[in-house]
KOLVEX-398446 format. One record per residue: residue in one letter; x, y, z of N, C-alpha, C in turn. Coordinates in steps of 0.1 Angstrom, whole numbers, padded with zeros to 4 digits, always signed. Example, Ala and Ser with C-alpha at 12.3 -4.5 7.8 and 13.67 -1.06 7.14 Angstrom:
A+0132-0057+0078+0123-0045+0078+0132-0033+0078
S+0128-0022+0071+0137-0011+0071+0129+0000+0079
end
This chain:
M-0751-0116+0023-0764-0118+0019-0771-0105+0019
N-0783-0101+0012-0788-0089+0012-0800-0088+0021
F-0806-0077+0022-0819-0074+0030-0828-0085+0026
R-0834-0088+0016-0841-0098+0012-0839-0111+0018
E-0827-0116+0014-0823-0130+0019-0824-0131+0034
L-0819-0119+0041-0818-0120+0056-0832-0121+0061
V-0841-0114+0056-0856-0112+0059-0863-0126+0057
T-0862-0131+0045-0866-0147+0041-0863-0155+0051
A-0848-0155+0053-0843-0165+0061-0849-0166+0077
A-0852-0152+0080-0856-0149+0094-0872-0154+0094
V-0878-0148+0087-0894-0151+0085-0898-0166+0083
H-0889-0175+0076-0892-0188+0073-0888-0196+0086
K-0876-0191+0093-0873-0197+0108-0886-0195+0117
K-0892-0182+0117-0902-0181+0127-0913-0188+0125
E-0916-0189+0111-0929-0196+0105-0927-0211+0109
T-0916-0216+0108-0915-0230+0109-0916-0233+0126
L-0908-0224+0135-0908-0227+0148-0921-0226+0154
I-0929-0213+0147-0943-0212+0155-0953-0221+0150
D-0950-0228+0138-0961-0240+0133-0957-0255+0139
N-0944-0256+0141-0939-0270+0146-0937-0272+0160
D-0932-0261+0165-0928-0259+0182-0930-0247+0190
L-0944-0247+0188-0952-0233+0194-0946-0230+0209
M-0943-0242+0218-0940-0238+0230-0923-0233+0231
R-0917-0238+0223-0901-0230+0221-0904-0215+0216
Y-0912-0215+0208-0913-0201+0203-0918-0191+0214
S-0928-0195+0220-0936-0190+0230-0926-0185+0241
L-0915-0196+0243-0906-0195+0254-0897-0181+0250
R-0891-0182+0237-0884-0171+0233-0891-0160+0235
S-0903-0157+0233-0910-0144+0233-0912-0141+0248
V-0913-0152+0256-0913-0149+0272-0899-0142+0277
Y-0889-0148+0271-0876-0142+0277-0874-0127+0270
A-0878-0127+0258-0879-0111+0253-0886-0101+0262
G-0898-0104+0268-0905-0095+0276-0898-0096+0290
A-0890-0105+0295-0883-0106+0305-0872-0097+0306
Y-0864-0099+0295-0852-0093+0293-0853-0076+0294
L-0864-0073+0288-0868-0059+0289-0872-0054+0303
T-0877-0062+0310-0882-0060+0324-0868-0058+0332
L-0859-0065+0329-0845-0067+0337-0842-0052+0336
S-0838-0050+0322-0831-0036+0319-0840-0025+0325
T-0856-0026+0323-0863-0014+0329-0859-0012+0345
A-0860-0025+0352-0859-0024+0367-0845-0018+0370
A-0833-0024+0363-0822-0019+0369-0818-0006+0364
G-0823-0001+0353-0821+0014+0349-0828+0022+0358
A-0843+0019+0361-0847+0028+0369-0843+0027+0385
F-0840+0018+0389-0832+0016+0403-0820+0025+0404
M-0811+0023+0395-0799+0032+0395-0800+0046+0392
A-0811+0050+0382-0814+0063+0380-0817+0069+0392
T-0829+0063+0400-0834+0071+0411-0822+0071+0420
H-0814+0064+0424-0803+0064+0434-0792+0073+0432
M-0788+0074+0418-0778+0083+0413-0781+0097+0412
F-0791+0098+0406-0798+0112+0404-0809+0117+0411
P-0808+0118+0425-0824+0119+0431-0826+0135+0428
D-0818+0143+0427-0823+0157+0423-0819+0161+0411
A-0818+0154+0401-0814+0158+0389-0824+0148+0378
A-0835+0154+0376-0845+0144+0367-0841+0142+0353
G-0834+0152+0348-0830+0151+0334-0819+0138+0333
M-0808+0140+0341-0799+0131+0341-0805+0118+0344
A-0812+0117+0353-0819+0104+0357-0826+0097+0343
K-0832+0106+0337-0840+0102+0326-0832+0094+0315
V-0820+0101+0311-0811+0098+0304-0804+0084+0307
F-0801+0083+0320-0793+0072+0324-0803+0061+0326
Y-0815+0062+0329-0823+0052+0328-0827+0046+0312
A-0828+0054+0304-0828+0053+0288-0818+0044+0285
F-0804+0048+0290-0793+0042+0285-0791+0026+0289
F-0796+0025+0302-0796+0010+0306-0807+0004+0303
F-0818+0009+0300-0828+0001+0294-0826-0004+0282
A-0819+0002+0273-0812+0001+0259-0807-0014+0260
F-0800-0019+0271-0794-0031+0272-0803-0043+0270
G-0817-0039+0271-0827-0050+0271-0828-0056+0257
L-0827-0048+0248-0827-0051+0232-0814-0058+0228
V-0803-0053+0233-0792-0062+0232-0793-0076+0234
Y-0799-0077+0248-0797-0091+0251-0806-0097+0243
I-0818-0094+0239-0829-0100+0230-0822-0104+0218
L-0814-0093+0211-0807-0096+0198-0798-0107+0198
F-0789-0107+0208-0776-0116+0211-0781-0129+0215
L-0793-0131+0223-0795-0141+0230-0809-0147+0222
G-0813-0144+0211-0824-0149+0204-0839-0148+0210
G-0840-0139+0214-0853-0135+0219-0861-0131+0211
E-0875-0133+0210-0886-0128+0200-0893-0119+0206
L-0893-0107+0197-0898-0095+0202-0909-0091+0193
A-0921-0086+0196-0931-0084+0186-0928-0071+0178
T-0923-0061+0183-0920-0048+0177-0909-0050+0166
S-0899-0060+0167-0890-0063+0156-0898-0071+0146
N-0906-0080+0152-0911-0089+0142-0923-0082+0134
M-0928-0069+0137-0936-0063+0129-0929-0058+0116
M-0915-0054+0117-0908-0051+0105-0905-0064+0097
Y-0900-0075+0104-0897-0087+0097-0908-0092+0089
T-0920-0093+0096-0933-0102+0087-0938-0093+0079
T-0940-0078+0080-0943-0069+0069-0934-0070+0057
A-0921-0070+0059-0913-0072+0047-0914-0086+0040
G-0917-0095+0050-0918-0110+0045-0931-0110+0035
V-0942-0106+0041-0954-0104+0033-0952-0099+0020
Y-0946-0087+0020-0942-0078+0006-0936-0088-0004
F-0925-0095+0001-0917-0104-0008-0923-0117-0010
K-0937-0118-0005-0946-0130-0006-0938-0143-0004
E-0931-0141+0009-0924-0153+0019-0935-0157+0028
L-0944-0149+0032-0951-0150+0041-0966-0146+0042
K-0975-0154+0042-0991-0151+0044-0995-0140+0055
V-1004-0133+0050-1009-0121+0062-1015-0130+0073
S-1021-0141+0073-1026-0150+0083-1014-0153+0092
K-1004-0158+0087-0993-0161+0095-0986-0150+0102
Q-0985-0137+0095-0979-0126+0102-0987-0123+0113
V-1000-0124+0113-1010-0120+0124-1008-0129+0136
K-1004-0144+0130-1003-0152+0141-0989-0152+0150
I-0982-0149+0140-0967-0146+0150-0968-0133+0157
L-0976-0123+0153-0976-0111+0161-0983-0113+0172
V-0996-0120+0170-1003-0123+0183-0997-0131+0194
V-0992-0141+0189-0984-0150+0197-0972-0144+0203
C-0964-0136+0198-0953-0130+0201-0955-0118+0211
T-0966-0112+0208-0970-0100+0218-0977-0106+0233
S-0983-0118+0228-0989-0121+0242-0982-0127+0253
F-0969-0135+0245-0959-0141+0255-0947-0129+0258
N-0946-0120+0251-0938-0108+0257-0944-0102+0270
L-0958-0102+0269-0965-0096+0280-0963-0107+0292
I-0966-0119+0291-0964-0128+0301-0950-0128+0308
G-0940-0127+0299-0926-0127+0305-0922-0113+0311
A-0929-0102+0306-0926-0090+0314-0934-0089+0326
L-0946-0094+0326-0952-0093+0339-0948-0104+0348
F-0943-0114+0346-0938-0124+0354-0926-0119+0360
M-0920-0113+0353-0905-0107+0358-0908-0097+0367
A-0919-0089+0364-0923-0076+0372-0926-0081+0386
W-0936-0090+0385-0941-0097+0398-0928-0102+0406
L-0920-0109+0401-0905-0114+0408-0901-0102+0414
F-0898-0089+0408-0890-0077+0414-0900-0071+0426
S-0913-0075+0426-0922-0069+0436-0918-0074+0450
F-0911-0087+0450-0908-0093+0463-0895-0083+0468
M-0889-0076+0459-0878-0069+0466-0884-0054+0473
P-0880-0051+0483-0887-0040+0490-0886-0026+0483
H-0876-0023+0473-0874-0011+0466-0884-0011+0455
F-0889-0021+0451-0900-0021+0441-0916-0022+0448
K-0914-0031+0459-0927-0034+0464-0932-0021+0471
E-0922-0011+0478-0928+0001+0485-0921+0010+0477
M-0924+0011+0464-0923+0022+0455-0926+0035+0459
A-0919+0046+0460-0924+0059+0464-0932+0065+0452
A-0940+0076+0455-0949+0082+0445-0943+0089+0436
D-0930+0094+0439-0921+0103+0428-0911+0095+0426
Y-0912+0080+0424-0902+0072+0416-0902+0075+0401
I-0892+0073+0394-0891+0075+0382-0903+0068+0374
L-0905+0055+0376-0912+0047+0368-0928+0050+0372
V-0931+0056+0386-0945+0060+0387-0949+0073+0381
G-0940+0081+0378-0941+0094+0369-0944+0091+0354
T-0934+0081+0349-0935+0077+0337-0949+0070+0333
V-0954+0060+0340-0967+0054+0339-0977+0064+0337
N-0978+0074+0348-0987+0084+0349-0987+0093+0335
S-0976+0096+0331-0976+0106+0319-0981+0097+0307
K-0978+0084+0307-0983+0077+0295-0997+0075+0293
L-1003+0073+0305-1017+0070+0306-1026+0082+0304
A-1017+0092+0305-1026+0106+0304-1025+0111+0289
K-1016+0105+0280-1015+0110+0267-1030+0106+0259
P-1033+0116+0250-1044+0112+0240-1040+0103+0229
V-1052+0097+0224-1050+0086+0212-1040+0089+0204
I-1039+0102+0198-1032+0106+0190-1018+0106+0192
N-1015+0109+0204-0999+0109+0207-0994+0096+0210
L-1006+0086+0214-1000+0072+0214-0996+0067+0200
L-1005+0070+0192-1002+0065+0178-0990+0068+0173
V-0988+0084+0172-0977+0090+0169-0964+0087+0175
E-0964+0087+0188-0951+0085+0195-0947+0067+0193
G-0960+0061+0192-0956+0046+0189-0949+0044+0176
I-0952+0052+0164-0948+0051+0151-0932+0054+0155
I-0930+0066+0162-0917+0071+0162-0907+0061+0168
A-0915+0056+0181-0906+0046+0190-0900+0035+0180
N-0910+0029+0173-0907+0018+0165-0897+0019+0154
V-0899+0032+0149-0889+0034+0137-0874+0034+0146
F-0873+0040+0156-0861+0038+0163-0856+0023+0165
V-0865+0016+0170-0861+0003+0173-0858-0006+0161
N-0864-0003+0151-0862-0011+0139-0850-0007+0130
V-0845+0008+0133-0833+0013+0129-0821+0005+0136
A-0823+0003+0149-0813-0005+0157-0814-0022+0152
I-0827-0027+0146-0827-0039+0143-0820-0040+0128
L-0822-0031+0120-0816-0031+0107-0801-0031+0108
S-0795-0022+0117-0781-0019+0121-0776-0035+0126
F-0783-0040+0134-0778-0054+0139-0779-0064+0126
M-0787-0062+0115-0787-0073+0104-0777-0069+0096
L-0774-0055+0093-0765-0052+0081-0753-0046+0087
V-0747-0047+0098-0734-0043+0104-0728-0055+0107
K-0714-0058+0102-0708-0069+0106-0702-0070+0119
N-0696-0059+0123-0688-0056+0135-0697-0058+0146
Q-0692-0067+0157-0700-0068+0166-0703-0055+0177
V-0691-0049+0179-0690-0037+0187-0698-0025+0182
G-0696-0025+0166-0705-0014+0160-0720-0016+0162
R-0724-0030+0159-0737-0034+0162-0742-0029+0176
M-0737-0032+0185-0740-0030+0200-0742-0013+0200
I-0732-0005+0195-0732+0008+0197-0744+0014+0189
L-0748+0009+0177-0759+0012+0170-0771+0010+0178
V-0772-0001+0181-0784-0006+0190-0787+0000+0200
L-0776+0003+0210-0778+0010+0223-0782+0026+0220
T-0777+0034+0210-0779+0047+0207-0792+0048+0203
A-0797+0038+0195-0811+0041+0188-0820+0040+0199
V-0819+0031+0208-0830+0026+0219-0830+0037+0229
T-0818+0042+0232-0815+0054+0244-0824+0065+0238
M-0823+0067+0224-0828+0079+0220-0845+0078+0222
F-0849+0068+0217-0866+0067+0219-0870+0068+0232
V-0862+0059+0240-0868+0063+0256-0867+0075+0262
A-0854+0080+0258-0851+0094+0265-0861+0105+0259
L-0866+0102+0246-0877+0112+0242-0889+0109+0246
G-0892+0099+0256-0905+0095+0262-0916+0089+0250
T-0911+0086+0240-0920+0079+0229-0925+0064+0235
E-0935+0061+0228-0942+0047+0232-0938+0035+0226
H-0935+0024+0232-0928+0012+0227-0937+0002+0237
V-0947-0007+0230-0956-0014+0238-0949-0025+0249
I-0937-0032+0243-0931-0040+0251-0924-0035+0263
A-0918-0022+0262-0911-0015+0272-0923-0010+0281
N-0936-0007+0276-0949-0003+0286-0953-0014+0294
F-0953-0029+0287-0953-0039+0296-0945-0041+0307
A-0933-0036+0306-0923-0038+0316-0926-0028+0329
S-0927-0013+0323-0926-0004+0333-0941-0004+0341
F-0950-0008+0333-0965-0008+0340-0967-0018+0348
G-0959-0029+0345-0959-0042+0353-0952-0039+0368
L-0940-0034+0367-0934-0031+0378-0940-0022+0389
V-0948-0012+0383-0956-0002+0391-0969-0011+0397
Y-0975-0016+0388-0989-0024+0391-0986-0035+0403
F-0974-0040+0403-0973-0051+0414-0966-0047+0424
S-0964-0034+0427-0961-0023+0437-0972-0020+0448
E-0970-0014+0458-0980-0010+0469-0988+0001+0461
L-0984+0008+0451-0991+0018+0444-1000+0013+0434
G-1001+0001+0431-1006-0006+0420-1021-0004+0421
G-1027-0003+0432-1040-0002+0434-1046+0010+0428
Q-1038+0021+0425-1042+0033+0421-1046+0032+0407
F-1042+0022+0400-1043+0020+0386-1053+0010+0382
S-1060+0012+0372-1068+0003+0363-1062-0005+0351
F-1061-0018+0354-1055-0026+0344-1062-0024+0332
L-1075-0021+0330-1081-0018+0319-1075-0005+0312
S-1070+0003+0318-1065+0015+0313-1052+0011+0306
F-1045+0002+0313-1030-0003+0306-1034-0009+0294
L-1044-0018+0293-1048-0024+0283-1050-0016+0271
I-1059-0005+0273-1064+0004+0263-1050+0012+0258
Q-1042+0017+0266-1031+0023+0263-1021+0013+0255
W-1020+0000+0257-1011-0008+0251-1018-0010+0235
F-1028-0011+0234-1035-0013+0222-1033-0002+0213
W-1034+0011+0216-1029+0019+0208-1016+0023+0204
V-1008+0020+0213-0994+0021+0212-0989+0008+0202
W-0994-0004+0204-0992-0015+0195-0995-0012+0182
I-1006-0005+0179-1011-0001+0163-1000+0010+0159
G-0997+0019+0168-0986+0029+0162-0973+0020+0159
N-0968+0013+0171-0957+0005+0165-0957-0003+0152
L-0969-0008+0151-0970-0017+0137-0967-0008+0126
I-0975+0006+0127-0972+0015+0117-0957+0019+0113
G-0952+0021+0125-0938+0026+0126-0927+0015+0121
G-0931+0003+0126-0920-0009+0124-0923-0016+0111
G-0936-0018+0109-0942-0027+0096-0943-0018+0085
I-0948-0005+0086-0950+0004+0072-0937+0012+0068
F-0934+0019+0079-0922+0030+0077-0909+0021+0075
I-0907+0012+0082-0894+0003+0080-0895-0009+0073
G-0904-0017+0075-0905-0030+0070-0908-0029+0055
L-0918-0022+0053-0925-0021+0038-0914-0011+0031
G-0910-0001+0038-0900+0008+0031-0889+0002+0025
Y-0881-0006+0035-0870-0013+0032-0872-0023+0023
A-0882-0030+0023-0887-0042+0013-0888-0037+0000
Y-0893-0025-0001-0895-0018-0015-0883-0014-0021
L-0875-0007-0010-0860-0005-0015-0852-0015-0019
N-0855-0025-0018-0848-0040-0018-0855-0050-0028
H-0863-0045-0037-0869-0051-0046-0861-0057-0056
P-0862-0068-0060-0854-0077-0070-0850-0068-0083
K-0859-0060-0087-0857-0047-0098-0845-0037-0093
S-0845-0037-0082-0837-0022-0077-0822-0027-0083
T-0814-0017-0085-0800-0017-0087-0793-0015-0077
Y-0798-0011-0066-0791-0008-0052-0799-0015-0040
T-0793-0025-0035-0797-0030-0023-0789-0032-0012
D-0795-0033-0002-0789-0033+0012-0784-0047+0015
S-0769-0047+0017-0766-0061+0021-0754-0060+0031
V-0752-0073+0037-0741-0075+0046-0728-0075+0040
end
């Protein structure tokens, strides 16, 4: 199958599911948010304990284990808003999906990614390690630095992050070998996290884990929402325009060179 056929099959499946079985589509989105929170929590826990005096190594280790969250989503059929930005934009370009339906998919998917991430973060708050989070914990520093960024940084870093994520998605789509797929997904995601760029669903997870800790009172949930909004816009540009629209154009029926499995 070529890129267009893969995208068409994917968007038709998403459209049918969200129209005919919203509860199941929503649950797949909840799982995606939860999976990223699982890998965020585990990566932060291990990085903090294994590299207490080596912040650089802790960051890379955290990034690598976080990347497994996307592997789980891809192999277990979760619905992730940032990958759907690529799928749905390409689907609109190919006239396989209406813009109104793209908006519905992205809004529903993002909303239930958030619910899944926050629910899982709340469950982790019952564990002493997360509830009694120290001020120098890797996640606290991460959240503080993200909230301090100006809007232009959130937009640009959101673009960069979702280019990385959708390079991982494209690799998963177009590479047959399962081991090769996993390597490409892990490396792409590790790079965007290690660079400190902005991915809105990843931020749902890290912000949620901090918010439900004893330090959560230091933060305004409104400031979270504002940060997530600008990152979401950046992610849409990176995943939707840079990758989705770009690869849809490259795989126009008139092109003599198309991407295929």
